[in-house]
C-alpha positions as CSV (number, residue, x, y, z in Angstrom):
1,X,19.0,-7.0,32.4
2,X,16.3,-5.6,29.9
3,X,12.8,-6.8,30.4
4,X,10.9,-7.8,27.3
5,X,8.6,-5.2,27.6
6,X,11.3,-2.8,27.1
7,X,12.2,-4.2,23.4
8,X,11.0,-2.0,20.5
9,X,7.8,-3.6,18.4
10,X,10.0,-4.0,15.4
11,X,12.7,-6.2,17.1
12,X,9.8,-8.1,18.8
13,X,8.4,-8.8,15.4
14,X,11.6,-9.8,13.9
15,X,12.1,-12.2,17.1
16,X,8.5,-13.9,16.6
17,X,8.9,-14.1,12.8
18,X,12.4,-16.0,13.3
19,X,10.9,-18.4,15.9
20,X,7.8,-19.3,13.7
21,X,10.1,-19.8,10.6
22,X,13.0,-21.5,12.0
23,X,11.3,-23.6,14.7
24,X,8.8,-25.8,13.1
25,X,7.6,-27.1,16.3
26,X,6.3,-23.8,17.6
27,X,2.5,-23.8,16.3
28,X,1.7,-20.5,18.0
29,X,3.3,-17.8,19.9
30,X,1.6,-15.3,22.1
31,X,3.0,-12.3,23.9
32,X,0.5,-10.7,26.3
33,X,1.4,-6.9,26.6
34,X,-0.7,-3.8,27.3
35,X,1.7,-2.0,24.8
36,X,0.5,-4.4,22.1
37,X,-3.0,-3.1,22.3
38,X,-1.8,0.3,20.7
39,X,-2.7,0.9,17.1
40,X,1.0,0.7,15.8
41,X,1.2,-2.9,17.4
42,X,2.2,-5.2,14.4
43,X,0.4,-8.3,16.2
44,X,-3.3,-6.8,15.7
45,X,-5.6,-8.5,13.2
46,X,-6.5,-5.7,10.6
47,X,-7.9,-8.1,8.0
48,X,-10.2,-11.4,8.2
49,X,-11.9,-13.6,5.8
50,X,-15.0,-15.7,6.7
51,X,-16.3,-18.6,4.5
52,X,-19.5,-20.1,4.5
53,X,-18.9,-22.5,7.1
54,X,-19.9,-22.6,10.7
55,X,-16.6,-23.0,12.0
56,X,-15.5,-19.8,10.2
57,X,-18.4,-18.1,11.4
58,X,-17.4,-19.1,15.0
59,X,-13.9,-17.8,14.3
60,X,-15.5,-14.4,13.2
61,X,-17.7,-14.2,16.5
62,X,-14.8,-15.0,18.7
63,X,-12.9,-12.0,17.1
64,X,-15.7,-9.7,17.3
65,X,-16.2,-10.2,21.0
66,X,-12.6,-9.7,21.8
67,X,-12.3,-6.8,23.8
68,X,-9.4,-5.4,22.1
69,X,-8.9,-7.3,18.8
70,X,-12.2,-6.1,17.3
71,X,-11.4,-2.6,17.3
72,X,-8.8,-2.8,14.7
73,X,-10.1,-4.9,12.0
74,X,-10.6,-2.6,9.1
75,X,-11.3,-5.1,6.3
76,X,-13.7,-8.3,6.0
77,X,-13.7,-10.5,3.4
78,X,-16.9,-12.8,2.8
79,X,-15.9,-15.7,0.6
80,X,-18.9,-17.1,-1.3
81,X,-17.1,-20.1,-2.7
82,X,-19.9,-22.9,-2.9
83,X,-20.1,-26.7,-2.9
84,X,-22.4,-27.9,-5.6
85,X,-25.5,-30.0,-5.1
86,X,-24.9,-32.4,-8.3
87,X,-21.5,-33.1,-7.2
88,X,-22.4,-33.6,-3.5
89,X,-25.2,-35.9,-4.4
90,X,-23.6,-38.0,-7.2
91,X,-20.1,-39.9,-6.9
92,X,-20.4,-40.1,-10.7
93,X,-20.8,-36.2,-11.3
94,X,-18.0,-35.7,-8.6
95,X,-15.7,-38.3,-10.5
96,X,-16.4,-36.6,-13.9
97,X,-15.5,-33.4,-12.4
98,X,-12.1,-34.8,-11.2
99,X,-11.4,-36.4,-14.5
100,X,-12.3,-33.2,-16.1
101,X,-9.5,-31.5,-14.0
102,X,-6.8,-34.0,-14.7
103,X,-7.7,-34.1,-18.3
104,X,-7.3,-30.6,-18.5
105,X,-3.9,-30.8,-16.5
106,X,-2.8,-33.2,-18.9
107,X,-3.3,-31.0,-21.7
108,X,-1.7,-28.2,-20.2
109,X,1.5,-30.2,-19.7
110,X,1.4,-31.6,-23.4
111,X,1.3,-28.3,-24.9
112,X,3.4,-26.5,-22.3
113,X,0.9,-23.7,-22.0
114,X,-2.4,-22.8,-21.0
115,X,-5.0,-24.1,-23.2
116,X,-8.5,-24.2,-23.9
117,X,-8.3,-26.8,-26.8
118,X,-7.9,-30.0,-25.0
119,X,-8.6,-32.1,-27.8
120,X,-5.9,-30.9,-29.9
121,X,-3.2,-31.6,-27.2
122,X,-1.0,-34.5,-27.6
123,X,-2.1,-37.1,-25.1
124,X,-0.2,-40.2,-25.9
125,X,2.6,-39.8,-23.4
126,X,0.3,-39.3,-20.6
127,X,-1.9,-42.4,-21.4
128,X,0.3,-44.4,-19.5
129,X,1.7,-42.0,-16.5
130,X,-1.5,-40.5,-15.6
131,X,-3.6,-43.5,-15.6
132,X,-5.2,-42.3,-12.7
133,X,-8.2,-41.0,-15.0
134,X,-8.9,-44.4,-16.3
135,X,-9.1,-45.9,-12.6
136,X,-11.1,-43.1,-11.4
137,X,-13.6,-43.6,-14.4
138,X,-14.0,-47.1,-13.4
139,X,-15.7,-45.9,-10.1
140,X,-18.7,-45.2,-12.2
141,X,-19.1,-48.8,-12.8
142,X,-19.4,-49.8,-9.1
143,X,-22.7,-49.9,-7.4
144,X,-22.4,-47.0,-5.0
145,X,-24.4,-49.0,-2.4
146,X,-21.8,-51.7,-2.3
147,X,-18.9,-49.5,-2.0
148,X,-18.4,-49.2,1.7
149,X,-18.3,-53.1,1.8
150,X,-15.8,-53.4,-0.9
151,X,-13.7,-50.3,-0.1
152,X,-10.6,-52.4,1.2
153,X,-10.6,-54.0,-2.2
154,X,-10.3,-50.7,-4.1
155,X,-7.3,-49.5,-5.7
156,X,-5.6,-46.5,-3.9
157,X,-6.8,-43.8,-6.3
158,X,-10.5,-45.2,-6.1
159,X,-10.3,-44.9,-2.1
160,X,-8.9,-41.3,-2.3
161,X,-11.5,-40.2,-4.5
162,X,-14.3,-41.9,-2.8
163,X,-13.3,-40.4,0.7
164,X,-13.0,-36.8,-1.1
165,X,-16.5,-37.2,-2.2
166,X,-17.8,-38.1,1.1
167,X,-15.9,-35.1,2.6
168,X,-17.4,-32.9,-0.1
169,X,-21.0,-33.9,0.7
170,X,-20.3,-33.2,4.3
171,X,-19.2,-29.9,3.5
172,X,-21.8,-29.3,1.1
173,X,-24.7,-30.2,3.7
174,X,-22.7,-28.0,6.4
175,X,-23.2,-25.1,4.1
176,X,-26.6,-25.7,3.4
177,X,-27.3,-25.3,6.8
178,X,-26.2,-21.7,7.1
179,X,-28.2,-20.8,3.9
180,X,-31.2,-19.7,6.0
181,X,-32.4,-15.9,6.1
182,X,-30.8,-15.5,9.4
183,X,-27.2,-15.8,8.0
184,X,-26.9,-12.4,6.7
185,X,-28.3,-11.0,10.2
186,X,-25.5,-13.1,12.0
187,X,-22.8,-11.5,9.8
188,X,-24.0,-8.0,10.4
189,X,-24.4,-8.5,14.0
190,X,-20.8,-9.3,14.0
191,X,-19.9,-6.9,12.0
192,X,-21.4,-4.1,14.1
193,X,-19.1,-5.2,17.1
194,X,-16.0,-4.5,14.6
195,X,-15.9,-0.9,15.5
196,X,-13.1,-0.2,13.0
197,X,-14.5,-1.8,9.9
198,X,-14.2,0.1,6.7
199,X,-14.0,-2.3,3.9
200,X,-16.3,-5.1,2.9
201,X,-15.1,-7.5,0.0
202,X,-17.4,-10.0,-1.3
203,X,-15.6,-12.5,-3.6
204,X,-15.6,-16.1,-4.9
205,X,-12.3,-17.6,-4.8
206,X,-11.0,-21.2,-4.3
207,X,-9.2,-21.9,-1.0
208,X,-6.2,-23.7,-3.1
209,X,-2.9,-23.2,-1.3
210,X,-0.9,-23.2,-4.6
211,X,-1.0,-24.5,-8.2
212,X,-0.9,-28.0,-9.3
213,X,2.3,-29.6,-9.3
214,X,3.9,-32.6,-11.0
215,X,6.8,-34.7,-9.0
216,X,9.3,-35.5,-11.3
217,X,11.5,-38.9,-10.6
218,X,13.6,-40.7,-13.0
219,X,12.5,-38.4,-15.9
220,X,9.0,-39.5,-15.7
221,X,6.1,-37.0,-14.5
222,X,3.3,-38.4,-12.6
223,X,1.2,-37.4,-9.7
224,X,1.9,-39.4,-6.6
225,X,-1.0,-41.1,-4.7
226,X,0.2,-39.3,-1.4
227,X,0.5,-35.9,-2.8
228,X,-2.9,-36.4,-4.6
229,X,-4.7,-37.2,-1.3
230,X,-3.1,-34.5,0.5
231,X,-3.1,-31.5,-1.9
232,X,-5.1,-32.0,-5.2
233,X,-8.2,-33.3,-4.0
234,X,-8.3,-31.0,-1.1
235,X,-8.4,-28.3,-3.7
236,X,-11.1,-30.1,-5.6
237,X,-13.1,-30.5,-2.4
238,X,-12.4,-27.0,-1.3
239,X,-12.5,-24.7,-4.3
240,X,-15.9,-23.7,-5.9
241,X,-17.2,-26.0,-8.8
242,X,-17.2,-22.6,-10.8
243,X,-13.3,-22.2,-10.7
244,X,-11.5,-21.3,-14.1
245,X,-10.4,-24.7,-15.0
246,X,-13.8,-26.7,-15.2
247,X,-16.7,-24.0,-15.3
248,X,-17.4,-24.4,-18.6
249,X,-17.2,-28.1,-18.8
250,X,-19.6,-27.9,-15.7
251,X,-22.1,-25.7,-17.2
252,X,-22.0,-27.5,-20.6
253,X,-22.9,-30.8,-18.9
254,X,-25.4,-29.6,-16.1
255,X,-26.8,-26.8,-17.9
256,X,-26.9,-24.7,-14.7
257,X,-24.5,-22.7,-12.9
258,X,-25.7,-21.5,-9.5
259,X,-24.8,-18.0,-8.6
260,X,-22.6,-18.4,-5.4
261,X,-24.8,-17.9,-2.2
262,X,-27.2,-15.6,-3.8
263,X,-28.8,-15.6,-0.3
264,X,-25.8,-13.2,0.5
265,X,-26.9,-10.2,-1.6
266,X,-30.6,-10.8,-0.1
267,X,-29.9,-11.6,3.6
268,X,-26.7,-9.8,4.1
269,X,-27.5,-6.3,2.2
270,X,-31.0,-6.7,3.9
271,X,-29.5,-6.5,7.3
272,X,-26.8,-4.2,6.4
273,X,-29.7,-1.5,5.3
274,X,-31.0,-1.4,8.8
275,X,-27.6,-1.8,10.7
276,X,-25.2,0.8,12.2
277,X,-22.5,-0.5,9.8
278,X,-21.0,2.2,7.9
279,X,-18.5,1.3,5.2
280,X,-16.0,3.2,3.2
281,X,-15.5,0.6,0.6
282,X,-17.4,-2.2,-0.9
283,X,-16.0,-4.6,-3.4
284,X,-18.0,-7.3,-5.0
285,X,-16.3,-9.9,-7.1
286,X,-18.5,-12.8,-8.4
287,X,-18.4,-15.3,-11.2
288,X,-21.2,-14.8,-14.0
289,X,-23.9,-17.6,-13.7
290,X,-25.1,-19.3,-17.0
291,X,-28.4,-17.2,-16.4
292,X,-29.1,-14.3,-14.8
293,X,-32.4,-15.1,-13.0
294,X,-30.9,-15.4,-9.4
295,X,-30.2,-11.6,-9.7
296,X,-33.9,-11.0,-9.7
297,X,-34.6,-8.8,-6.6
298,X,-37.6,-7.6,-5.0
299,X,-38.3,-3.9,-4.8
300,X,-37.5,-4.0,-1.0
301,X,-34.3,-6.0,-1.7
302,X,-33.4,-3.4,-4.3
303,X,-33.6,-0.4,-1.7
304,X,-31.6,-2.3,0.8
305,X,-28.8,-2.8,-1.7
306,X,-29.1,1.0,-2.5
307,X,-29.2,1.9,1.1
308,X,-26.0,-0.2,2.1
309,X,-23.9,1.1,-0.5
310,X,-24.9,4.9,0.1
311,X,-22.2,5.7,2.7
312,X,-19.3,4.3,1.0
313,X,-16.7,6.4,-1.0
314,X,-15.3,3.6,-3.0
315,X,-17.3,1.0,-5.1
316,X,-16.2,-2.1,-7.2
317,X,-18.1,-4.4,-8.8
318,X,-16.5,-7.2,-10.9
319,X,-18.5,-10.2,-12.7
320,X,-16.0,-12.7,-14.3
321,X,-16.5,-15.7,-16.7
322,X,-18.8,-14.8,-19.5
323,X,-18.6,-18.1,-21.5
324,X,-21.4,-18.9,-23.7
325,X,-22.7,-17.1,-27.1
326,X,-26.3,-16.6,-27.4
327,X,-27.2,-18.6,-24.3
328,X,-28.9,-15.9,-22.5
329,X,-31.4,-13.5,-24.1
330,X,-30.7,-10.0,-23.9
331,X,-33.5,-9.2,-21.5
332,X,-31.6,-11.0,-18.9
333,X,-28.8,-8.5,-18.7
334,X,-31.2,-6.0,-16.9
335,X,-31.0,-8.2,-13.9
336,X,-27.7,-6.4,-13.4
337,X,-29.3,-3.2,-13.0
338,X,-30.0,-3.4,-9.1
339,X,-26.2,-3.7,-8.1
340,X,-25.2,-1.3,-10.9
341,X,-27.6,1.1,-10.7
342,X,-27.3,1.4,-6.7
343,X,-23.4,2.3,-7.2
344,X,-24.4,5.1,-9.7
345,X,-27.2,6.2,-7.1
346,X,-24.5,6.8,-4.4
347,X,-24.2,10.3,-3.5
348,X,-20.8,9.8,-1.7
349,X,-18.8,7.5,-4.0
350,X,-15.5,9.2,-5.3
351,X,-14.0,6.1,-7.0
352,X,-16.3,3.6,-8.8
353,X,-15.2,0.5,-10.8
354,X,-17.4,-1.5,-13.1
355,X,-15.6,-4.7,-14.5
356,X,-16.7,-7.5,-17.0
357,X,-13.3,-9.0,-17.3
358,X,-13.8,-11.7,-19.6
359,X,-16.8,-10.3,-21.5
360,X,-17.1,-12.3,-24.8
361,X,-16.6,-10.5,-28.1
362,X,-19.5,-12.5,-29.5
363,X,-22.1,-10.9,-27.5
364,X,-21.0,-7.4,-28.3
365,X,-24.5,-6.6,-29.8
366,X,-26.8,-8.2,-26.9
367,X,-26.5,-5.2,-24.4
368,X,-25.0,-2.0,-23.6
369,X,-24.5,0.3,-20.4
370,X,-27.6,1.9,-21.1
371,X,-29.5,-1.4,-20.5
372,X,-28.2,-2.0,-17.1
373,X,-28.4,1.6,-15.6
374,X,-30.0,5.0,-16.7
375,X,-27.4,7.1,-16.6
376,X,-29.5,10.3,-17.6
377,X,-31.6,10.1,-14.4
378,X,-28.2,10.6,-11.9
379,X,-25.8,13.2,-11.5
380,X,-22.6,12.4,-9.8
381,X,-20.9,15.6,-8.6
382,X,-18.7,13.4,-6.2
383,X,-17.3,10.9,-8.5
384,X,-13.6,11.6,-9.4
385,X,-12.3,8.4,-10.6
386,X,-14.1,5.9,-12.9
387,X,-12.8,2.7,-14.3
388,X,-14.9,0.9,-16.9
389,X,-13.3,-2.4,-17.6
390,X,-14.3,-4.3,-20.8
391,X,-18.1,-2.6,-20.4
392,X,-20.1,-2.5,-23.8
393,X,-21.0,1.1,-24.6
394,X,-22.9,3.0,-27.4
395,X,-22.1,6.5,-28.5
396,X,-24.9,7.8,-26.6
397,X,-23.7,5.8,-23.4
398,X,-20.5,7.5,-23.5
399,X,-22.4,11.0,-24.1
400,X,-24.8,10.3,-21.1
401,X,-21.9,9.2,-19.0
402,X,-19.9,12.4,-19.7
403,X,-22.9,14.6,-18.6
404,X,-23.1,12.8,-15.6
405,X,-19.6,13.1,-14.3
406,X,-18.1,16.0,-16.5
407,X,-17.7,18.7,-13.5
408,X,-15.9,16.3,-11.1
409,X,-14.2,13.4,-12.8
410,X,-10.4,13.6,-12.6
411,X,-9.2,10.1,-13.8
412,X,-10.9,8.0,-16.4
413,X,-9.7,4.4,-17.1
414,X,-11.7,2.6,-19.6
415,X,-11.5,-0.5,-22.0
416,X,-14.7,0.3,-24.0
417,X,-16.1,-2.4,-26.2
418,X,-17.8,-0.2,-28.7
419,X,-21.6,-1.4,-29.8
420,X,-23.2,-0.2,-32.9
421,X,-22.1,2.4,-35.3
422,X,-20.2,4.6,-33.0
423,X,-16.6,5.9,-34.4
424,X,-13.6,6.4,-32.2
425,X,-13.1,9.8,-33.3
426,X,-16.7,10.7,-32.4
427,X,-16.0,9.3,-28.9
428,X,-13.0,11.4,-28.4
429,X,-14.8,14.6,-29.0
430,X,-17.5,13.6,-26.5
431,X,-14.5,12.8,-23.8
432,X,-13.4,16.3,-24.3
433,X,-16.2,17.8,-22.2
434,X,-14.6,16.1,-19.2
435,X,-13.8,19.5,-17.7
436,X,-11.5,18.6,-14.8
437,X,-9.7,15.3,-16.3
438,X,-6.4,14.9,-15.1
439,X,-5.5,11.3,-16.0
440,X,-6.8,9.3,-19.0
441,X,-6.4,5.5,-19.9
442,X,-8.1,4.6,-22.8
443,X,-7.5,1.3,-24.6
444,X,-9.6,-1.3,-26.1
445,X,-9.1,-5.3,-26.5
446,X,-7.6,-6.6,-29.6
447,X,-8.6,-10.0,-31.3
448,X,-11.5,-12.3,-30.9
449,X,-12.6,-14.8,-28.7
450,X,-13.0,-14.5,-25.0
451,X,-11.6,-15.2,-21.5
452,X,-8.0,-14.3,-20.7
453,X,-6.9,-14.0,-24.1
454,X,-9.2,-10.9,-24.8
455,X,-8.1,-9.4,-21.5
456,X,-4.3,-9.7,-22.1
457,X,-4.5,-8.1,-25.6
458,X,-5.2,-4.5,-24.6
459,X,-3.8,-1.9,-26.7
460,X,-4.1,1.8,-27.6
461,X,-6.8,2.8,-30.1
462,X,-5.5,1.6,-33.3
463,X,-1.9,1.5,-31.9
464,X,-1.8,5.3,-31.7
465,X,0.6,6.7,-28.9
466,X,-1.7,7.3,-26.0
467,X,0.0,10.9,-25.6
468,X,-1.9,11.9,-28.9
469,X,-5.3,10.8,-27.3
470,X,-4.6,12.2,-24.1
471,X,-3.6,15.6,-25.5
472,X,-6.4,16.2,-27.6
473,X,-8.9,14.7,-25.0
474,X,-7.6,17.1,-22.2
475,X,-7.6,20.2,-24.7
476,X,-3.7,20.4,-24.9
477,X,-4.2,20.2,-28.8
478,X,-7.1,21.2,-31.1
479,X,-6.5,18.4,-33.8
480,X,-8.5,15.0,-33.3
481,X,-5.7,12.6,-34.1
482,X,-8.4,10.1,-35.5
483,X,-9.6,13.0,-38.3
484,X,-8.2,12.7,-41.7
485,X,-6.9,9.0,-41.8
486,X,-7.9,5.5,-42.0
487,X,-7.1,2.0,-40.5
488,X,-4.5,-0.1,-42.3
489,X,-4.3,-3.7,-41.7
490,X,-6.9,-6.1,-40.0
491,X,-6.9,-7.6,-36.3
492,X,-4.2,-6.7,-33.6
493,X,-1.7,-5.1,-36.0
494,X,-3.7,-2.6,-37.7
495,X,-2.6,1.0,-37.4
496,X,-4.2,4.4,-38.1
497,X,-2.6,6.2,-40.8
498,X,-3.3,9.7,-41.9
499,X,-4.4,10.2,-45.5
500,X,-1.0,12.2,-46.6
501,X,0.9,8.9,-45.5
502,X,-1.5,6.6,-47.4
503,X,-1.1,8.6,-50.6
504,X,3.1,8.7,-50.0
505,X,2.7,4.9,-50.2
């Protein structure tokens, strides 16, 4: 009879997967074998996510001190989703946030599509079916001090909401307890024990387990109370208050939008700079605050960030959620400089991504790349891949960028937002100076507005075939495809037409 140790790893993996899928009463299955300690074992943990909670820190500590498992973690994600003080302290704010989300959902269902224009949605059909909103709003009339005494008299939706608020406040206070100066040092101490660590991702994502769903019964759509308690409010409690469904509403009402766990950038990078951790890849994905003052860093903190990213070959920075027009003076954008400048100052970076995925068209004139990094002062002989997504640039910005990377860059992908009087035909001439370019993706966003609408409408310049632009920039042809013609039409449908074609029509 064959012993279990004689079975190949692949077969054991299939058996375990079957047991876990088919036998719901099996919550955990652990096999101990010396062979599982090998690098090819499918049972080793290679990626781990730590949240800003004491329990999550404890889990990471357990992993980092395990004699075997700590050697094979290659990627660590630090999720900096935060609970917000206003909602934790005020049942009124928390209730309004919950109502905002449900109203958005009602508008979504009525229109049958994602929409930011809630007021235009037909809501009559939901007024009687989604009456939870009205019942929750009535909580605002209750005396908070009296609620514990009358809790048994409240309707089920009100009780659900009240308990969710209590849970939210508890988690907020637990999170605040971690926001001391030593939290970054604690994380770095654990990271130093992960001897195989290569990638660090700092992001802000809710901990939802899936999209909001509606239960349909007898042709009537509604959100059931048990499901509401077990799913929707859990998402509301656990997601950051800056999630995409309510961020603009929250900022508009409160007038502030704190950068999630800004102390991470200070405490974590400060400790990382003096640690033995050497990272190959650093990815930062955070939302845009309503103001950039939290990005103000001291000289020592700037140096710590620069030193922390110096060893990485892949660097990525994405700042999402550009929502308001003219609410920030142009001088505030310079607060982004420490992060972006530290990327450009890295002597080992081979791939770099700078992304403002939902940058607002209405703010096009407020700043450009040169306002947040002085490219003229750097030379990147190692940079081979550069991605600039929705980054505002001037003609001089493009020229300085090309001078910085012209001898090394092999791949360029850019969705430029051109600021000022720059002409695309001149920009193509500048890009021809890239001596070793092998791949080019050059598009721009169509239409007006902001957010996902702008991101999704990506198209080649004036709808020209990308091959024409690529052939010219990469010196396969000598004729600039944007010389000797004009733009015909307006908006996303405009076309570049050569002069002889215009005369023929």
